[in-house]
Every structure is written in C-alpha cells, then in structure tokens.
C-alpha positions as CSV (number, residue, x, y, z in Angstrom):
1,M,10.7,75.4,39.0
2,E,14.3,74.7,40.4
3,R,17.0,72.8,38.3
4,S,16.5,70.1,40.5
5,E,12.9,69.7,39.7
6,K,13.1,70.7,35.8
7,R,15.9,67.6,35.5
8,F,13.7,65.2,37.4
9,F,11.0,66.1,35.2
10,V,12.9,65.4,32.1
11,E,14.5,62.5,33.2
12,N,10.9,60.9,34.4
13,R,9.5,61.8,31.4
14,E,12.1,60.6,28.8
15,G,11.8,57.0,31.5
16,M,8.0,57.1,30.6
17,L,8.7,57.6,26.6
18,K,11.0,55.0,26.5
19,K,9.1,52.3,28.2
20,I,5.9,53.3,26.0
21,Y,8.5,52.3,22.8
22,L,9.9,49.2,24.5
23,W,6.5,48.1,25.3
24,P,5.5,46.4,22.2
25,A,8.6,44.3,22.1
26,R,8.6,42.9,25.5
27,H,4.9,41.9,25.0
28,L,5.1,40.2,21.3
29,T,2.6,37.8,22.6
30,V,0.0,40.6,23.5
31,V,0.8,43.2,21.1
32,I,0.9,40.9,17.6
33,P,-2.8,39.2,18.5
34,L,-4.3,42.2,18.9
35,V,-2.9,44.4,15.7
36,M,-3.9,41.6,13.9
37,A,-7.7,41.7,15.6
38,L,-7.2,45.5,14.4
39,G,-5.9,44.6,11.0
40,F,-8.9,42.1,10.5
41,A,-11.3,44.6,11.7
42,A,-9.9,47.3,9.5
43,G,-10.2,45.2,6.5
44,L,-13.6,44.0,7.3
45,N,-14.6,47.9,7.3
46,G,-12.9,49.5,4.5
47,D,-11.0,48.8,1.7
48,T,-7.1,49.3,2.8
49,G,-5.1,47.9,-0.4
50,F,-3.3,51.2,-0.8
51,L,-1.3,50.0,2.1
52,K,0.1,47.5,-0.5
53,R,2.7,50.4,-2.3
54,Y,3.9,50.8,1.6
55,L,5.3,47.3,2.3
56,F,8.2,47.6,0.9
57,I,9.3,50.8,2.6
58,G,7.8,49.3,5.4
59,T,10.1,45.5,4.8
60,F,12.8,48.0,4.4
61,F,12.8,49.5,7.6
62,M,11.7,46.6,10.1
63,I,15.3,45.0,8.6
64,F,17.4,48.0,8.6
65,P,17.6,48.2,12.6
66,S,19.1,44.7,13.2
67,M,21.5,45.5,10.4
68,I,23.0,48.4,12.4
69,G,26.3,46.6,13.5
70,F,26.1,43.8,11.5
71,R,29.9,42.1,11.7
72,L,30.3,39.9,8.4
73,G,33.7,39.2,9.7
74,E,31.8,36.7,12.2
75,A,30.8,34.8,9.5
76,V,34.7,33.5,8.1
77,S,36.2,32.8,11.7
78,L,37.1,28.8,12.4
79,S,35.6,29.0,16.1
80,Y,32.5,26.6,17.4
81,L,33.2,24.7,14.1
82,K,31.1,21.8,15.3
83,V,28.1,23.3,16.4
84,V,27.9,25.6,13.4
85,L,28.2,22.8,11.0
86,I,25.6,21.0,12.5
87,S,23.5,24.0,12.7
88,L,24.3,24.3,8.8
89,A,23.0,20.9,8.3
90,L,19.7,21.1,10.4
91,N,18.8,24.4,9.1
92,F,19.5,23.9,5.1
93,L,18.8,19.9,4.8
94,V,16.9,18.7,8.0
95,V,14.1,22.0,8.5
96,P,13.4,22.7,4.9
97,L,12.6,18.7,4.7
98,V,10.4,19.4,7.9
99,G,9.0,22.3,6.1
100,L,8.1,20.7,3.0
101,G,6.9,17.4,4.6
102,T,4.3,19.4,6.6
103,G,3.2,21.7,4.1
104,L,2.4,18.9,1.8
105,G,0.5,17.0,4.7
106,L,-1.5,20.1,5.8
107,L,-1.2,23.1,3.2
108,V,-1.4,21.5,0.0
109,E,-4.6,22.9,-1.3
110,R,-3.6,26.3,0.0
111,P,-0.5,27.1,-2.1
112,A,-0.1,30.5,-0.5
113,L,0.5,29.3,2.6
114,L,2.5,26.7,2.0
115,A,4.6,29.2,0.4
116,G,5.0,31.2,3.9
117,L,5.7,28.2,5.5
118,A,8.6,27.3,3.0
119,L,10.3,30.8,3.8
120,I,10.1,30.4,7.7
121,S,11.3,26.9,7.0
122,I,14.4,28.3,4.4
123,I,15.3,31.6,6.4
124,P,17.0,30.6,9.7
125,T,18.0,32.8,13.3
126,S,17.1,36.0,14.1
127,G,18.4,38.3,16.8
128,M,16.2,36.5,19.6
129,T,18.4,33.5,18.6
130,I,21.3,35.3,20.3
131,S,18.9,36.5,23.4
132,W,17.3,33.3,24.1
133,T,20.8,31.6,23.9
134,M,22.1,34.2,26.6
135,I,18.7,34.0,28.7
136,N,19.6,30.0,29.0
137,K,23.1,29.9,29.2
138,G,24.0,29.0,26.2
139,N,27.4,29.8,24.2
140,V,26.4,33.3,22.6
141,P,29.6,33.8,20.6
142,A,28.9,30.7,18.6
143,A,25.2,31.7,18.1
144,L,26.2,34.8,16.9
145,K,28.4,33.3,14.5
146,I,25.4,30.9,13.4
147,S,22.9,33.7,13.2
148,V,25.3,35.8,10.4
149,L,26.0,32.3,8.7
150,G,22.1,31.4,8.5
151,L,21.4,35.0,7.2
152,L,23.8,34.8,4.6
153,T,23.4,31.6,3.5
154,G,19.3,31.6,3.6
155,A,19.7,35.0,1.7
156,L,21.6,33.4,-1.1
157,V,19.8,29.6,-1.5
158,A,15.8,30.9,-0.7
159,P,15.2,31.3,-4.5
160,W,16.4,27.9,-5.0
161,Y,14.8,26.1,-2.4
162,L,11.3,27.7,-2.8
163,L,11.4,26.8,-6.8
164,W,12.4,23.2,-5.7
165,M,9.7,23.3,-2.0
166,V,6.8,24.8,-3.5
167,G,7.3,25.5,-7.4
168,R,4.6,23.0,-8.3
169,Y,2.1,24.7,-6.5
170,V,2.5,28.1,-7.0
171,S,4.1,30.4,-9.2
172,V,8.0,31.1,-8.2
173,D,9.7,33.4,-10.5
174,T,13.2,33.4,-9.0
175,W,14.4,36.5,-10.5
176,T,11.7,38.4,-8.5
177,I,12.8,36.4,-5.3
178,F,16.3,37.2,-5.5
179,R,15.1,41.1,-6.2
180,T,13.3,40.9,-3.2
181,I,15.8,39.1,-0.9
182,G,18.4,41.6,-2.1
183,L,16.2,44.4,-1.6
184,V,15.2,43.2,2.2
185,V,18.4,41.5,2.9
186,F,21.5,43.4,1.5
187,L,20.1,46.8,1.3
188,P,19.2,47.0,4.6
189,M,22.6,45.3,5.1
190,L,24.5,47.9,3.4
191,A,22.3,51.1,5.1
192,G,23.2,49.6,8.7
193,T,26.9,49.1,7.6
194,M,26.7,52.8,7.0
195,T,25.0,53.9,9.8
196,Y,27.2,52.1,12.2
197,L,29.9,53.7,10.9
198,V,28.4,57.0,11.4
199,I,27.6,56.2,14.5
200,L,30.9,55.4,15.5
201,R,32.3,59.1,14.5
202,R,30.5,60.4,17.7
203,Y,30.3,57.1,19.8
204,T,32.7,54.2,20.9
205,E,31.5,50.9,20.3
206,Q,31.0,50.0,24.1
207,E,29.0,53.1,24.2
208,F,26.8,51.7,21.2
209,K,26.4,48.4,22.4
210,K,25.8,50.2,25.8
211,R,23.2,53.1,24.7
212,I,22.0,52.2,21.0
213,K,21.7,48.5,20.3
214,P,19.5,47.6,23.4
215,L,16.7,50.0,21.4
216,L,17.2,48.7,17.9
217,P,14.9,45.8,17.8
218,A,12.2,47.9,19.5
219,A,12.2,49.6,16.6
220,S,12.0,46.7,14.1
221,V,8.9,45.8,16.0
222,W,7.0,49.0,15.2
223,V,7.7,49.0,11.9
224,M,6.9,45.4,12.1
225,L,3.3,45.6,13.4
226,F,2.6,47.9,10.5
227,V,3.4,45.2,8.3
228,I,1.5,42.9,10.0
229,F,-1.7,45.3,10.2
230,S,-1.4,46.1,6.3
231,S,-1.0,42.2,5.5
232,M,-4.2,41.4,7.9
233,S,-6.5,43.8,6.4
234,M,-5.6,43.3,3.1
235,K,-6.5,39.3,4.0
236,A,-9.4,40.2,6.3
237,K,-12.5,39.6,3.4
238,A,-10.6,36.0,2.4
239,I,-10.2,35.0,5.9
240,L,-13.6,35.5,6.6
241,A,-14.5,33.6,3.6
242,E,-12.8,30.8,4.4
243,S,-12.4,30.9,8.2
244,E,-10.5,27.8,8.5
245,M,-7.5,29.3,7.0
246,I,-6.5,30.5,10.4
247,W,-6.7,27.0,12.4
248,V,-5.2,25.1,9.2
249,A,-2.2,27.8,9.4
250,A,-1.6,27.3,13.1
251,L,-2.0,23.4,12.8
252,A,0.7,23.5,10.6
253,L,3.0,25.3,12.6
254,I,2.6,24.2,15.7
255,A,3.5,21.0,14.0
256,F,6.4,22.5,12.6
257,Y,8.0,23.9,15.4
258,L,7.5,20.7,17.7
259,T,9.5,18.8,15.2
260,V,12.0,21.3,14.8
261,F,12.1,21.6,18.4
262,T,12.5,17.9,19.4
263,L,15.2,17.2,17.0
264,S,17.5,20.1,17.9
265,T,17.2,18.8,21.3
266,V,18.3,15.3,20.2
267,V,21.2,15.8,18.0
268,G,22.2,18.5,20.7
269,R,22.4,16.2,23.4
270,I,24.0,13.2,20.8
271,W,26.6,15.7,19.7
272,L,27.3,18.6,21.6
273,D,27.7,19.7,25.7
274,R,24.9,21.2,27.5
275,S,26.0,25.3,26.2
276,E,26.2,23.9,22.3
277,S,23.1,22.2,22.3
278,V,20.8,25.0,23.7
279,T,22.4,27.6,21.2
280,L,21.6,24.6,18.9
281,V,18.3,24.4,19.6
282,Y,17.5,28.2,19.8
283,G,19.9,28.3,16.1
284,T,17.6,26.2,14.6
285,A,13.9,26.6,16.0
286,M,14.4,30.6,15.9
287,R,13.4,31.7,12.1
288,N,14.2,34.9,11.0
289,L,10.5,35.9,10.8
290,S,11.1,39.7,9.6
291,I,12.8,38.6,6.3
292,A,10.1,35.8,5.6
293,L,7.4,38.0,6.4
294,G,9.0,41.1,4.1
295,V,9.2,38.3,1.1
296,A,6.1,36.4,1.5
297,A,4.3,40.2,1.3
298,A,6.1,41.5,-1.6
299,A,6.5,38.0,-3.2
300,F,3.0,35.9,-2.5
301,G,1.0,38.1,-0.7
302,P,-1.1,38.3,1.7
303,A,-2.0,34.8,2.6
304,A,1.9,34.1,2.6
305,A,2.0,37.0,5.1
306,L,-0.4,35.6,7.1
307,I,0.9,32.2,8.3
308,V,4.3,34.1,9.1
309,T,2.7,36.5,11.1
310,L,1.1,33.8,13.1
311,A,4.3,32.3,13.1
312,F,5.6,35.3,15.2
313,V,3.4,34.5,18.2
314,L,4.0,30.5,18.2
315,Q,8.0,31.1,17.7
316,V,8.2,33.1,20.6
317,Q,6.0,31.3,23.0
318,G,7.8,28.1,21.7
319,A,10.7,29.7,22.6
320,A,9.8,30.8,26.5
321,W,8.0,27.3,27.2
322,Y,11.5,25.7,25.9
323,G,13.5,27.8,27.8
324,R,11.4,27.5,31.0
325,L,11.1,23.4,30.7
326,L,15.1,23.9,30.3
327,Q,15.4,25.7,33.5
328,E,12.9,23.7,35.1
329,G,15.1,20.7,34.4
330,K,12.3,19.2,32.6
331,I,13.9,18.7,29.2
332,D,16.7,16.9,30.6
333,A,14.3,14.4,32.7
334,A,12.4,13.6,29.5
335,F,14.9,12.6,27.5
336,S,17.5,11.3,29.8
337,S,16.5,7.4,30.3
338,L,16.7,7.2,26.5
339,L,19.5,9.6,25.1
340,P,21.7,10.5,28.4
341,R,24.0,13.2,27.6
342,R,27.2,12.9,26.5
343,E,30.1,14.3,28.2
344,F,33.0,16.4,26.6
C-alpha cells in the first residue's frame, strides 16, 4: 500500500471514530431515552445494585472534562454587571421558588422526586448555556461569566437551599450534601485545572481551544450515559410498580421549564437589549443537570436521579424549540404587543 493510500485509510478511520465518539453528544434527545429504556430493561431482568458503588467514580468523570480550562478569573471582573446581577437574582431567588412551588403542587407525595426537582432549580447554567447563547447570537462573554458565577454560587448555597426547600419532606444531611458537592464540583475543578496546566505544556491555548476543547463535552456525555443507565436500572422495579411516577415527574418538569423560560424572557425584554436577553434566558433556563444528577444519585437515590434524567431530555428540547421560535421571530411577535422591546 502506498504512503498516500495509507494516509487516506488512517484519516478515514480517524474520521469515522470521531463521528462515533461525538454522535451521542449530538443526538441527546435520541440517546438518553434509549439508554433509559436499556437501563429499565436491565433492571427488570437482573440485579444491577452493584453499579451503585461506581456512581461516584462516574460522577467525577462526568464533571471532570467540563472543568478542563475552567477560568475562575471570569467570576471576579465587573464586566456585563447588569445582566449578571439579574441572572443571579433569577437563579437564586426566583427559580428556586418556581421549583419549590411546582414541587409542592405536584410532587409533595413523592419526596425523592421533590428533592430532585429542588436540585435542578438550585444549580444553574452548564456548558450548554454558552453553546445556545452562541447559536442564537447572544452575548457569549456574559454567558461565560454567568456560568462561572452560577456554578460557584450554586455549589456553595445548595445544601442550605435544600434544607429549606425539602427538609420537611426528605432527610437532608447538610454535611453529606456539602461533602458530595465538594467531591462532584470542587475536586473535578482542581483536577481539571491541573490537567489544563499539563496540556498547556504541550499545546498553546489556541490549539487547546481548537483541537481539544470541542471534544471534552462528548467525554462527559459518555460517562453521563453510564450514570443514567445505572440510576434507571436500579429504580426499574419501583418504576414498574408505580408507572405514574414517570408521568408525574415529566409534568412537573414541563411546568417548571415553561415557567422559567417565560419569566426570563419577560425580564429580559423589560431590562435588557436583545443579545443580553438571549443570554439571560439560556443562563437561567439551562440548569447544570450533570452536577444535579451526581448529587441526586449520591445523596437522595435513584428516584431523585430519575427526574434529573428526564430533565436532560426536556431541557435540550426546550432550548432547541426556544431557539427556533426566537430565530423565526415568534418570540418577539408573541410579546411585542404586551412588552415592546426597549432600546438601549
């Protein structure tokens, strides 16, 4: 085989492997329900309880890739102060109240599901915040700042919020929650920072952003699928015995996301320009489900993890639908008569 043919073969094989590697991250709305179904089937036909011992390891490696290149300095600058302050007010005053109200209205008889929804409402923003902001022509630097501040603030206040929100309905050990968040947020953050420094010894920052960073979210997704499979399989028999659990959880999530998307849109139209209002919507409606899933599985069990798993499907779909309506001008059309956009 000639050198050019060998090179073509190698490049073609690498391209195929890259497509396989990236496929789950690009098709979450298909992959997550499929993995849930596989986990459900496995749990009905065998004992998967042994997977629980691997959940922490899975949670660590689910969060770790997103922490490589994490910039703590983004949180301390005073740029984009208006949209950042509004996002903090929504994320830590309004959205938890939405989660609590929705949970008390629909999930009060299912404390574990209530705890899972509370976690979703407490920990804001994810890598998808930045991605969806970029796709829909929002303010990307502001989205990055909101993501960093949201993650750090959410990690620090989550135990106290959980105690206040669901302490009457489910046992909340604040020390256990602090320890769990430390293990699933700050330990991966430390490991990610060290890994990033090692990478920079071989690659420039531009090479990292171009060649390595785009591959990291897919690594998180592969591990996330293991956590979802494990949580679903361990809860399979209980779900079969209480099949309405799925529907009740889905209804609560739909109510939660519809309310958050609507509120953030209204607030953005009143106080922000177009690009920053897009940033605000995706900085509030996108919750950090990877961390919520890790804490739910470790602290509250498979039932809490179940509602977070369902949230992955609904959150991605909601972000996509909102973006489509935004690009088609239907969001502006729906609100223009009641709330004409202010000019800044």
